[in-house]
PDB file with SEQRES, HELIX, SHEET and CRYST1 records, atoms N, CA, C and O in Angstrom:
SEQRES   1 A   76  MET LYS LYS GLN PHE ASN VAL GLY ASP LEU VAL ARG PHE          
SEQRES   2 A   76  ILE LYS ARG ARG PRO SER ALA GLN VAL SER ALA LYS GLY          
SEQRES   3 A   76  ILE ALA ALA GLN GLU ARG TYR LEU ARG GLU ASN MET PRO          
SEQRES   4 A   76  TYR MET LEU GLU ILE GLY LEU VAL VAL ALA ASN ASP CYS          
SEQRES   5 A   76  VAL GLN GLY CYS VAL VAL SER PHE PRO SER ARG GLN MET          
SEQRES   6 A   76  ALA ASN CYS SER THR LEU ASN LEU GLU VAL CYS                  
HELIX    1 AA1 ALA A   24  ASN A   37  1                                  14    
HELIX    2 AA2 PRO A   39  LEU A   42  5                                   4    
HELIX    3 AA3 THR A   70  ASN A   72  5                                   3    
SHEET    1 AA1 5 GLN A  64  MET A  65  0                                        
SHEET    2 AA1 5 GLY A  55  SER A  59 -1                                        
SHEET    3 AA1 5 GLY A  45  ASP A  51 -1                                        
SHEET    4 AA1 5 LEU A  10  PHE A  13 -1                                        
SHEET    5 AA1 5 LEU A  73  VAL A  75 -1                                        
CRYST1    1.000    1.000    1.000  90.00  90.00  90.00 P 1           1          
ATOM      1  N   MET A   1      -1.851  -4.506  13.684  1.00  0.00           N  
ATOM      2  CA  MET A   1      -2.301  -3.670  12.541  1.00  0.00           C  
ATOM      3  C   MET A   1      -1.262  -4.080  11.464  1.00  0.00           C  
ATOM      4  O   MET A   1      -0.051  -4.160  11.668  1.00  0.00           O  
ATOM      5  N   LYS A   2      -1.939  -4.346  10.211  1.00  0.00           N  
ATOM      6  CA  LYS A   2      -1.177  -4.742   9.013  1.00  0.00           C  
ATOM      7  C   LYS A   2      -1.102  -3.574   8.158  1.00  0.00           C  
ATOM      8  O   LYS A   2      -2.084  -2.914   7.818  1.00  0.00           O  
ATOM      9  N   LYS A   3       0.160  -3.329   7.804  1.00  0.00           N  
ATOM     10  CA  LYS A   3       0.358  -2.171   6.825  1.00  0.00           C  
ATOM     11  C   LYS A   3       0.681  -2.726   5.375  1.00  0.00           C  
ATOM     12  O   LYS A   3       1.428  -3.678   5.151  1.00  0.00           O  
ATOM     13  N   GLN A   4      -0.021  -1.958   4.397  1.00  0.00           N  
ATOM     14  CA  GLN A   4       0.014  -2.296   3.050  1.00  0.00           C  
ATOM     15  C   GLN A   4       0.948  -1.225   2.309  1.00  0.00           C  
ATOM     16  O   GLN A   4       0.639  -0.035   2.360  1.00  0.00           O  
ATOM     17  N   PHE A   5       2.006  -1.620   1.671  1.00  0.00           N  
ATOM     18  CA  PHE A   5       2.854  -0.795   0.856  1.00  0.00           C  
ATOM     19  C   PHE A   5       2.651  -1.201  -0.692  1.00  0.00           C  
ATOM     20  O   PHE A   5       2.530  -2.366  -1.071  1.00  0.00           O  
ATOM     21  N   ASN A   6       2.633  -0.183  -1.446  1.00  0.00           N  
ATOM     22  CA  ASN A   6       2.583  -0.559  -2.879  1.00  0.00           C  
ATOM     23  C   ASN A   6       3.963  -0.561  -3.488  1.00  0.00           C  
ATOM     24  O   ASN A   6       4.873   0.033  -2.910  1.00  0.00           O  
ATOM     25  N   VAL A   7       4.151  -1.147  -4.537  1.00  0.00           N  
ATOM     26  CA  VAL A   7       5.436  -1.124  -5.369  1.00  0.00           C  
ATOM     27  C   VAL A   7       5.713   0.360  -5.749  1.00  0.00           C  
ATOM     28  O   VAL A   7       4.829   1.039  -6.270  1.00  0.00           O  
ATOM     29  N   GLY A   8       6.838   0.809  -5.506  1.00  0.00           N  
ATOM     30  CA  GLY A   8       7.249   2.224  -5.884  1.00  0.00           C  
ATOM     31  C   GLY A   8       7.135   3.237  -4.605  1.00  0.00           C  
ATOM     32  O   GLY A   8       7.531   4.395  -4.737  1.00  0.00           O  
ATOM     33  N   ASP A   9       6.658   2.840  -3.524  1.00  0.00           N  
ATOM     34  CA  ASP A   9       6.438   3.610  -2.271  1.00  0.00           C  
ATOM     35  C   ASP A   9       7.814   3.915  -1.749  1.00  0.00           C  
ATOM     36  O   ASP A   9       8.652   3.014  -1.783  1.00  0.00           O  
ATOM     37  N   LEU A  10       8.118   5.053  -1.288  1.00  0.00           N  
ATOM     38  CA  LEU A  10       9.270   5.477  -0.540  1.00  0.00           C  
ATOM     39  C   LEU A  10       9.039   5.140   0.824  1.00  0.00           C  
ATOM     40  O   LEU A  10       8.016   5.548   1.375  1.00  0.00           O  
ATOM     41  N   VAL A  11       9.918   4.402   1.466  1.00  0.00           N  
ATOM     42  CA  VAL A  11       9.768   3.980   2.940  1.00  0.00           C  
ATOM     43  C   VAL A  11      11.162   4.150   3.647  1.00  0.00           C  
ATOM     44  O   VAL A  11      12.236   4.109   3.046  1.00  0.00           O  
ATOM     45  N   ARG A  12      11.003   4.358   5.071  1.00  0.00           N  
ATOM     46  CA  ARG A  12      12.142   4.324   5.898  1.00  0.00           C  
ATOM     47  C   ARG A  12      11.881   3.606   7.169  1.00  0.00           C  
ATOM     48  O   ARG A  12      10.718   3.420   7.527  1.00  0.00           O  
ATOM     49  N   PHE A  13      12.914   3.178   7.895  1.00  0.00           N  
ATOM     50  CA  PHE A  13      12.663   2.409   9.105  1.00  0.00           C  
ATOM     51  C   PHE A  13      12.176   3.633  10.141  1.00  0.00           C  
ATOM     52  O   PHE A  13      12.625   4.779  10.138  1.00  0.00           O  
ATOM     53  N   ILE A  14      11.239   3.146  10.947  1.00  0.00           N  
ATOM     54  CA  ILE A  14      10.875   3.948  12.035  1.00  0.00           C  
ATOM     55  C   ILE A  14      11.933   4.319  13.072  1.00  0.00           C  
ATOM     56  O   ILE A  14      12.550   3.431  13.662  1.00  0.00           O  
ATOM     57  N   LYS A  15      12.149   5.583  13.299  1.00  0.00           N  
ATOM     58  CA  LYS A  15      13.156   5.940  14.252  1.00  0.00           C  
ATOM     59  C   LYS A  15      12.558   5.802  15.727  1.00  0.00           C  
ATOM     60  O   LYS A  15      11.634   6.517  16.117  1.00  0.00           O  
ATOM     61  N   ARG A  16      13.166   4.821  16.513  1.00  0.00           N  
ATOM     62  CA  ARG A  16      12.658   4.754  17.814  1.00  0.00           C  
ATOM     63  C   ARG A  16      13.202   5.777  18.664  1.00  0.00           C  
ATOM     64  O   ARG A  16      14.333   6.207  18.434  1.00  0.00           O  
ATOM     65  N   ARG A  17      12.486   6.228  19.661  1.00  0.00           N  
ATOM     66  CA  ARG A  17      12.863   7.185  20.599  1.00  0.00           C  
ATOM     67  C   ARG A  17      13.565   6.525  21.848  1.00  0.00           C  
ATOM     68  O   ARG A  17      13.076   5.549  22.418  1.00  0.00           O  
ATOM     69  N   PRO A  18      14.747   7.126  22.233  1.00  0.00           N  
ATOM     70  CA  PRO A  18      15.483   6.314  23.310  1.00  0.00           C  
ATOM     71  C   PRO A  18      14.742   6.569  24.584  1.00  0.00           C  
ATOM     72  O   PRO A  18      13.999   7.528  24.790  1.00  0.00           O  
ATOM     73  N   SER A  19      15.036   5.580  25.434  1.00  0.00           N  
ATOM     74  CA  SER A  19      14.478   5.542  26.679  1.00  0.00           C  
ATOM     75  C   SER A  19      14.940   6.810  27.567  1.00  0.00           C  
ATOM     76  O   SER A  19      15.926   7.466  27.229  1.00  0.00           O  
ATOM     77  N   ALA A  20      14.213   7.117  28.678  1.00  0.00           N  
ATOM     78  CA  ALA A  20      14.634   8.273  29.381  1.00  0.00           C  
ATOM     79  C   ALA A  20      15.833   7.576  30.440  1.00  0.00           C  
ATOM     80  O   ALA A  20      16.502   8.255  31.218  1.00  0.00           O  
ATOM     81  N   GLN A  21      15.920   6.440  30.326  1.00  0.00           N  
ATOM     82  CA  GLN A  21      17.047   5.712  31.281  1.00  0.00           C  
ATOM     83  C   GLN A  21      18.345   5.713  30.695  1.00  0.00           C  
ATOM     84  O   GLN A  21      19.311   5.332  31.356  1.00  0.00           O  
ATOM     85  N   VAL A  22      18.488   6.191  29.256  1.00  0.00           N  
ATOM     86  CA  VAL A  22      19.648   5.964  28.486  1.00  0.00           C  
ATOM     87  C   VAL A  22      20.398   7.396  28.650  1.00  0.00           C  
ATOM     88  O   VAL A  22      19.751   8.443  28.688  1.00  0.00           O  
ATOM     89  N   SER A  23      21.750   7.362  28.739  1.00  0.00           N  
ATOM     90  CA  SER A  23      22.498   8.663  28.882  1.00  0.00           C  
ATOM     91  C   SER A  23      22.758   9.223  27.381  1.00  0.00           C  
ATOM     92  O   SER A  23      22.550   8.588  26.347  1.00  0.00           O  
ATOM     93  N   ALA A  24      23.189  10.366  27.467  1.00  0.00           N  
ATOM     94  CA  ALA A  24      23.542  10.930  26.133  1.00  0.00           C  
ATOM     95  C   ALA A  24      24.636  10.244  25.474  1.00  0.00           C  
ATOM     96  O   ALA A  24      24.645  10.136  24.248  1.00  0.00           O  
ATOM     97  N   LYS A  25      25.594   9.754  26.231  1.00  0.00           N  
ATOM     98  CA  LYS A  25      26.763   9.056  25.688  1.00  0.00           C  
ATOM     99  C   LYS A  25      26.269   7.779  25.037  1.00  0.00           C  
ATOM    100  O   LYS A  25      26.676   7.424  23.931  1.00  0.00           O  
ATOM    101  N   GLY A  26      25.335   7.058  25.787  1.00  0.00           N  
ATOM    102  CA  GLY A  26      24.736   5.798  25.273  1.00  0.00           C  
ATOM    103  C   GLY A  26      24.043   6.089  23.899  1.00  0.00           C  
ATOM    104  O   GLY A  26      24.192   5.317  22.952  1.00  0.00           O  
ATOM    105  N   ILE A  27      23.287   7.213  23.816  1.00  0.00           N  
ATOM    106  CA  ILE A  27      22.520   7.403  22.500  1.00  0.00           C  
ATOM    107  C   ILE A  27      23.504   7.770  21.430  1.00  0.00           C  
ATOM    108  O   ILE A  27      23.294   7.340  20.296  1.00  0.00           O  
ATOM    109  N   ALA A  28      24.545   8.510  21.664  1.00  0.00           N  
ATOM    110  CA  ALA A  28      25.568   8.822  20.671  1.00  0.00           C  
ATOM    111  C   ALA A  28      26.368   7.451  20.101  1.00  0.00           C  
ATOM    112  O   ALA A  28      26.695   7.307  18.923  1.00  0.00           O  
ATOM    113  N   ALA A  29      26.588   6.592  21.045  1.00  0.00           N  
ATOM    114  CA  ALA A  29      27.144   5.319  20.785  1.00  0.00           C  
ATOM    115  C   ALA A  29      26.398   4.501  19.803  1.00  0.00           C  
ATOM    116  O   ALA A  29      26.901   3.904  18.850  1.00  0.00           O  
ATOM    117  N   GLN A  30      25.011   4.537  20.167  1.00  0.00           N  
ATOM    118  CA  GLN A  30      24.067   3.722  19.276  1.00  0.00           C  
ATOM    119  C   GLN A  30      23.986   4.331  17.942  1.00  0.00           C  
ATOM    120  O   GLN A  30      24.114   3.610  16.952  1.00  0.00           O  
ATOM    121  N   GLU A  31      23.793   5.539  17.830  1.00  0.00           N  
ATOM    122  CA  GLU A  31      23.700   6.309  16.437  1.00  0.00           C  
ATOM    123  C   GLU A  31      25.036   5.971  15.673  1.00  0.00           C  
ATOM    124  O   GLU A  31      25.025   5.743  14.464  1.00  0.00           O  
ATOM    125  N   ARG A  32      26.144   5.950  16.400  1.00  0.00           N  
ATOM    126  CA  ARG A  32      27.482   5.854  15.680  1.00  0.00           C  
ATOM    127  C   ARG A  32      27.461   4.448  15.180  1.00  0.00           C  
ATOM    128  O   ARG A  32      27.845   4.217  14.034  1.00  0.00           O  
ATOM    129  N   TYR A  33      27.005   3.417  16.024  1.00  0.00           N  
ATOM    130  CA  TYR A  33      26.963   1.985  15.635  1.00  0.00           C  
ATOM    131  C   TYR A  33      26.063   1.815  14.373  1.00  0.00           C  
ATOM    132  O   TYR A  33      26.395   1.050  13.467  1.00  0.00           O  
ATOM    133  N   LEU A  34      24.960   2.521  14.338  1.00  0.00           N  
ATOM    134  CA  LEU A  34      24.008   2.462  13.291  1.00  0.00           C  
ATOM    135  C   LEU A  34      24.670   2.909  11.932  1.00  0.00           C  
ATOM    136  O   LEU A  34      24.637   2.228  10.907  1.00  0.00           O  
ATOM    137  N   ARG A  35      25.295   4.182  12.057  1.00  0.00           N  
ATOM    138  CA  ARG A  35      26.027   4.762  10.819  1.00  0.00           C  
ATOM    139  C   ARG A  35      27.015   3.807  10.353  1.00  0.00           C  
ATOM    140  O   ARG A  35      27.120   3.619   9.141  1.00  0.00           O  
ATOM    141  N   GLU A  36      27.776   3.159  11.203  1.00  0.00           N  
ATOM    142  CA  GLU A  36      28.919   2.319  10.831  1.00  0.00           C  
ATOM    143  C   GLU A  36      28.468   0.957  10.209  1.00  0.00           C  
ATOM    144  O   GLU A  36      28.920   0.541   9.143  1.00  0.00           O  
ATOM    145  N   ASN A  37      27.530   0.293  10.971  1.00  0.00           N  
ATOM    146  CA  ASN A  37      27.303  -1.090  10.621  1.00  0.00           C  
ATOM    147  C   ASN A  37      25.993  -1.292   9.839  1.00  0.00           C  
ATOM    148  O   ASN A  37      25.891  -2.242   9.063  1.00  0.00           O  
ATOM    149  N   MET A  38      25.013  -0.436  10.026  1.00  0.00           N  
ATOM    150  CA  MET A  38      23.557  -0.547   9.322  1.00  0.00           C  
ATOM    151  C   MET A  38      23.230   0.790   8.874  1.00  0.00           C  
ATOM    152  O   MET A  38      22.361   1.447   9.445  1.00  0.00           O  
ATOM    153  N   PRO A  39      23.918   1.251   7.824  1.00  0.00           N  
ATOM    154  CA  PRO A  39      23.535   2.600   7.280  1.00  0.00           C  
ATOM    155  C   PRO A  39      22.130   2.637   6.706  1.00  0.00           C  
ATOM    156  O   PRO A  39      21.432   3.647   6.801  1.00  0.00           O  
ATOM    157  N   TYR A  40      21.720   1.515   6.106  1.00  0.00           N  
ATOM    158  CA  TYR A  40      20.222   1.408   5.596  1.00  0.00           C  
ATOM    159  C   TYR A  40      19.110   1.836   6.528  1.00  0.00           C  
ATOM    160  O   TYR A  40      18.038   2.262   6.098  1.00  0.00           O  
ATOM    161  N   MET A  41      19.391   1.712   7.822  1.00  0.00           N  
ATOM    162  CA  MET A  41      18.434   2.080   8.902  1.00  0.00           C  
ATOM    163  C   MET A  41      18.289   3.526   8.862  1.00  0.00           C  
ATOM    164  O   MET A  41      17.276   3.962   9.408  1.00  0.00           O  
ATOM    165  N   LEU A  42      19.045   4.320   8.360  1.00  0.00           N  
ATOM    166  CA  LEU A  42      18.976   5.846   8.308  1.00  0.00           C  
ATOM    167  C   LEU A  42      18.597   6.379   6.829  1.00  0.00           C  
ATOM    168  O   LEU A  42      18.515   7.585   6.596  1.00  0.00           O  
ATOM    169  N   GLU A  43      18.400   5.508   5.970  1.00  0.00           N  
ATOM    170  CA  GLU A  43      18.250   5.820   4.485  1.00  0.00           C  
ATOM    171  C   GLU A  43      16.762   5.746   4.045  1.00  0.00           C  
ATOM    172  O   GLU A  43      15.980   5.122   4.763  1.00  0.00           O  
ATOM    173  N   ILE A  44      16.380   6.269   3.054  1.00  0.00           N  
ATOM    174  CA  ILE A  44      15.081   6.185   2.403  1.00  0.00           C  
ATOM    175  C   ILE A  44      15.212   5.081   1.307  1.00  0.00           C  
ATOM    176  O   ILE A  44      16.144   5.098   0.503  1.00  0.00           O  
ATOM    177  N   GLY A  45      14.227   4.105   1.305  1.00  0.00           N  
ATOM    178  CA  GLY A  45      14.288   2.963   0.343  1.00  0.00           C  
ATOM    179  C   GLY A  45      13.062   2.965  -0.507  1.00  0.00           C  
ATOM    180  O   GLY A  45      12.126   3.747  -0.336  1.00  0.00           O  
ATOM    181  N   LEU A  46      13.115   2.050  -1.432  1.00  0.00           N  
ATOM    182  CA  LEU A  46      12.100   1.956  -2.447  1.00  0.00           C  
ATOM    183  C   LEU A  46      11.483   0.514  -2.415  1.00  0.00           C  
ATOM    184  O   LEU A  46      12.213  -0.471  -2.530  1.00  0.00           O  
ATOM    185  N   VAL A  47      10.174   0.412  -2.263  1.00  0.00           N  
ATOM    186  CA  VAL A  47       9.536  -0.968  -2.144  1.00  0.00           C  
ATOM    187  C   VAL A  47       9.576  -1.555  -3.672  1.00  0.00           C  
ATOM    188  O   VAL A  47       8.996  -0.977  -4.591  1.00  0.00           O  
ATOM    189  N   VAL A  48      10.250  -2.645  -3.829  1.00  0.00           N  
ATOM    190  CA  VAL A  48      10.538  -3.379  -5.124  1.00  0.00           C  
ATOM    191  C   VAL A  48       9.430  -4.337  -5.333  1.00  0.00           C  
ATOM    192  O   VAL A  48       8.862  -4.414  -6.422  1.00  0.00           O  
ATOM    193  N   ALA A  49       9.095  -5.100  -4.273  1.00  0.00           N  
ATOM    194  CA  ALA A  49       7.983  -6.091  -4.360  1.00  0.00           C  
ATOM    195  C   ALA A  49       7.319  -6.243  -3.009  1.00  0.00           C  
ATOM    196  O   ALA A  49       7.900  -6.082  -1.936  1.00  0.00           O  
ATOM    197  N   ASN A  50       6.031  -6.571  -3.164  1.00  0.00           N  
ATOM    198  CA  ASN A  50       5.233  -6.804  -1.917  1.00  0.00           C  
ATOM    199  C   ASN A  50       4.146  -7.805  -2.299  1.00  0.00           C  
ATOM    200  O   ASN A  50       3.116  -7.490  -2.895  1.00  0.00           O  
ATOM    201  N   ASP A  51       4.479  -9.088  -1.888  1.00  0.00           N  
ATOM    202  CA  ASP A  51       3.463 -10.098  -2.078  1.00  0.00           C  
ATOM    203  C   ASP A  51       3.529 -11.205  -0.994  1.00  0.00           C  
ATOM    204  O   ASP A  51       4.475 -11.249  -0.208  1.00  0.00           O  
ATOM    205  N   CYS A  52       2.504 -12.105  -0.962  1.00  0.00           N  
ATOM    206  CA  CYS A  52       2.449 -13.069   0.101  1.00  0.00           C  
ATOM    207  C   CYS A  52       3.690 -14.102   0.060  1.00  0.00           C  
ATOM    208  O   CYS A  52       4.005 -14.757   1.054  1.00  0.00           O  
ATOM    209  N   VAL A  53       4.332 -14.187  -1.116  1.00  0.00           N  
ATOM    210  CA  VAL A  53       5.300 -15.200  -1.177  1.00  0.00           C  
ATOM    211  C   VAL A  53       6.651 -14.594  -0.746  1.00  0.00           C  
ATOM    212  O   VAL A  53       7.308 -15.122   0.151  1.00  0.00           O  
ATOM    213  N   GLN A  54       7.047 -13.525  -1.365  1.00  0.00           N  
ATOM    214  CA  GLN A  54       8.390 -13.053  -0.970  1.00  0.00           C  
ATOM    215  C   GLN A  54       8.285 -12.151   0.253  1.00  0.00           C  
ATOM    216  O   GLN A  54       9.269 -12.064   0.987  1.00  0.00           O  
ATOM    217  N   GLY A  55       7.189 -11.482   0.529  1.00  0.00           N  
ATOM    218  CA  GLY A  55       7.179 -10.556   1.640  1.00  0.00           C  
ATOM    219  C   GLY A  55       7.391  -9.127   1.043  1.00  0.00           C  
ATOM    220  O   GLY A  55       7.186  -8.909  -0.151  1.00  0.00           O  
ATOM    221  N   CYS A  56       7.794  -8.193   1.885  1.00  0.00           N  
ATOM    222  CA  CYS A  56       8.110  -6.879   1.475  1.00  0.00           C  
ATOM    223  C   CYS A  56       9.641  -6.766   1.059  1.00  0.00           C  
ATOM    224  O   CYS A  56      10.535  -6.850   1.900  1.00  0.00           O  
ATOM    225  N   VAL A  57       9.874  -6.575  -0.254  1.00  0.00           N  
ATOM    226  CA  VAL A  57      11.372  -6.407  -0.579  1.00  0.00           C  
ATOM    227  C   VAL A  57      11.605  -4.931  -0.733  1.00  0.00           C  
ATOM    228  O   VAL A  57      10.941  -4.245  -1.510  1.00  0.00           O  
ATOM    229  N   VAL A  58      12.566  -4.462   0.028  1.00  0.00           N  
ATOM    230  CA  VAL A  58      12.803  -3.017  -0.155  1.00  0.00           C  
ATOM    231  C   VAL A  58      14.317  -2.826  -0.556  1.00  0.00           C  
ATOM    232  O   VAL A  58      15.210  -3.544  -0.103  1.00  0.00           O  
ATOM    233  N   SER A  59      14.523  -1.811  -1.432  1.00  0.00           N  
ATOM    234  CA  SER A  59      15.981  -1.645  -1.911  1.00  0.00           C  
ATOM    235  C   SER A  59      16.321  -0.224  -1.298  1.00  0.00           C  
ATOM    236  O   SER A  59      15.617   0.770  -1.476  1.00  0.00           O  
ATOM    237  N   PHE A  60      17.406  -0.250  -0.607  1.00  0.00           N  
ATOM    238  CA  PHE A  60      18.051   0.965  -0.058  1.00  0.00           C  
ATOM    239  C   PHE A  60      19.299   1.210  -0.865  1.00  0.00           C  
ATOM    240  O   PHE A  60      19.794   0.282  -1.505  1.00  0.00           O  
ATOM    241  N   PRO A  61      19.859   2.478  -0.868  1.00  0.00           N  
ATOM    242  CA  PRO A  61      21.049   2.733  -1.613  1.00  0.00           C  
ATOM    243  C   PRO A  61      22.326   1.924  -1.256  1.00  0.00           C  
ATOM    244  O   PRO A  61      23.235   1.791  -2.076  1.00  0.00           O  
ATOM    245  N   SER A  62      22.371   1.375   0.013  1.00  0.00           N  
ATOM    246  CA  SER A  62      23.556   0.701   0.423  1.00  0.00           C  
ATOM    247  C   SER A  62      23.233  -0.844   0.472  1.00  0.00           C  
ATOM    248  O   SER A  62      24.150  -1.662   0.549  1.00  0.00           O  
ATOM    249  N   ARG A  63      21.911  -1.222   0.426  1.00  0.00           N  
ATOM    250  CA  ARG A  63      21.606  -2.633   0.627  1.00  0.00           C  
ATOM    251  C   ARG A  63      20.148  -3.026   0.097  1.00  0.00           C  
ATOM    252  O   ARG A  63      19.224  -2.213   0.117  1.00  0.00           O  
ATOM    253  N   GLN A  64      20.016  -4.286  -0.360  1.00  0.00           N  
ATOM    254  CA  GLN A  64      18.580  -4.632  -0.832  1.00  0.00           C  
ATOM    255  C   GLN A  64      18.218  -5.662   0.307  1.00  0.00           C  
ATOM    256  O   GLN A  64      18.949  -6.614   0.582  1.00  0.00           O  
ATOM    257  N   MET A  65      17.066  -5.400   0.923  1.00  0.00           N  
ATOM    258  CA  MET A  65      16.562  -6.311   1.897  1.00  0.00           C  
ATOM    259  C   MET A  65      15.362  -7.045   1.363  1.00  0.00           C  
ATOM    260  O   MET A  65      14.544  -6.485   0.634  1.00  0.00           O  
ATOM    261  N   ALA A  66      15.248  -8.472   1.782  1.00  0.00           N  
ATOM    262  CA  ALA A  66      14.031  -9.168   1.470  1.00  0.00           C  
ATOM    263  C   ALA A  66      13.497  -9.451   2.706  1.00  0.00           C  
ATOM    264  O   ALA A  66      14.222  -9.413   3.701  1.00  0.00           O  
ATOM    265  N   ASN A  67      12.225  -9.756   2.788  1.00  0.00           N  
ATOM    266  CA  ASN A  67      11.429 -10.121   3.942  1.00  0.00           C  
ATOM    267  C   ASN A  67      11.616  -9.037   5.102  1.00  0.00           C  
ATOM    268  O   ASN A  67      11.909  -9.347   6.256  1.00  0.00           O  
ATOM    269  N   CYS A  68      11.431  -7.849   4.698  1.00  0.00           N  
ATOM    270  CA  CYS A  68      11.400  -6.631   5.665  1.00  0.00           C  
ATOM    271  C   CYS A  68      10.136  -6.592   6.438  1.00  0.00           C  
ATOM    272  O   CYS A  68       9.049  -6.601   5.860  1.00  0.00           O  
ATOM    273  N   SER A  69      10.237  -6.553   7.614  1.00  0.00           N  
ATOM    274  CA  SER A  69       9.038  -6.433   8.489  1.00  0.00           C  
ATOM    275  C   SER A  69       8.256  -5.119   8.199  1.00  0.00           C  
ATOM    276  O   SER A  69       8.856  -4.065   8.408  1.00  0.00           O  
ATOM    277  N   THR A  70       7.059  -5.078   7.768  1.00  0.00           N  
ATOM    278  CA  THR A  70       6.321  -3.873   7.568  1.00  0.00           C  
ATOM    279  C   THR A  70       6.048  -3.103   8.766  1.00  0.00           C  
ATOM    280  O   THR A  70       5.830  -1.892   8.716  1.00  0.00           O  
ATOM    281  N   LEU A  71       6.056  -3.802   9.887  1.00  0.00           N  
ATOM    282  CA  LEU A  71       5.803  -3.043  11.145  1.00  0.00           C  
ATOM    283  C   LEU A  71       6.871  -2.066  11.395  1.00  0.00           C  
ATOM    284  O   LEU A  71       6.621  -1.026  12.005  1.00  0.00           O  
ATOM    285  N   ASN A  72       8.049  -2.340  10.957  1.00  0.00           N  
ATOM    286  CA  ASN A  72       9.188  -1.285  11.239  1.00  0.00           C  
ATOM    287  C   ASN A  72       9.321  -0.217  10.223  1.00  0.00           C  
ATOM    288  O   ASN A  72      10.206   0.624  10.378  1.00  0.00           O  
ATOM    289  N   LEU A  73       8.484  -0.161   9.140  1.00  0.00           N  
ATOM    290  CA  LEU A  73       8.671   0.684   8.127  1.00  0.00           C  
ATOM    291  C   LEU A  73       7.464   1.769   8.222  1.00  0.00           C  
ATOM    292  O   LEU A  73       6.402   1.533   8.798  1.00  0.00           O  
ATOM    293  N   GLU A  74       7.770   2.951   7.596  1.00  0.00           N  
ATOM    294  CA  GLU A  74       6.807   3.986   7.457  1.00  0.00           C  
ATOM    295  C   GLU A  74       6.917   4.671   6.164  1.00  0.00           C  
ATOM    296  O   GLU A  74       8.035   4.779   5.660  1.00  0.00           O  
ATOM    297  N   VAL A  75       5.815   5.177   5.529  1.00  0.00           N  
ATOM    298  CA  VAL A  75       5.890   5.794   4.185  1.00  0.00           C  
ATOM    299  C   VAL A  75       6.479   7.237   4.469  1.00  0.00           C  
ATOM    300  O   VAL A  75       6.151   7.909   5.447  1.00  0.00           O  
ATOM    301  N   CYS A  76       7.360   7.622   3.529  1.00  0.00           N  
ATOM    302  CA  CYS A  76       7.942   9.035   3.507  1.00  0.00           C  
ATOM    303  C   CYS A  76       7.032  10.122   3.040  1.00  0.00           C  
ATOM    304  O   CYS A  76       7.432  11.285   2.996  1.00  0.00           O  
TER     305      CYS A  76                                                      
END                                                                             
């Protein structure tokens, strides 16, 4: 399924549900890692450009990403 985002849309990364096999300690460690190393995964971003040449360019408060996979994004 191909998702289309327009310039100016507010998007965020889809939050994945943890597996039933993962312990609460493991989930806490994963969220701590995300907050420290990849804070943009928890932020709301703005679509700056979306075309066939550049791909989907999203600007988050902490980072600007080019070629962001639209399968991992959802509209807020």
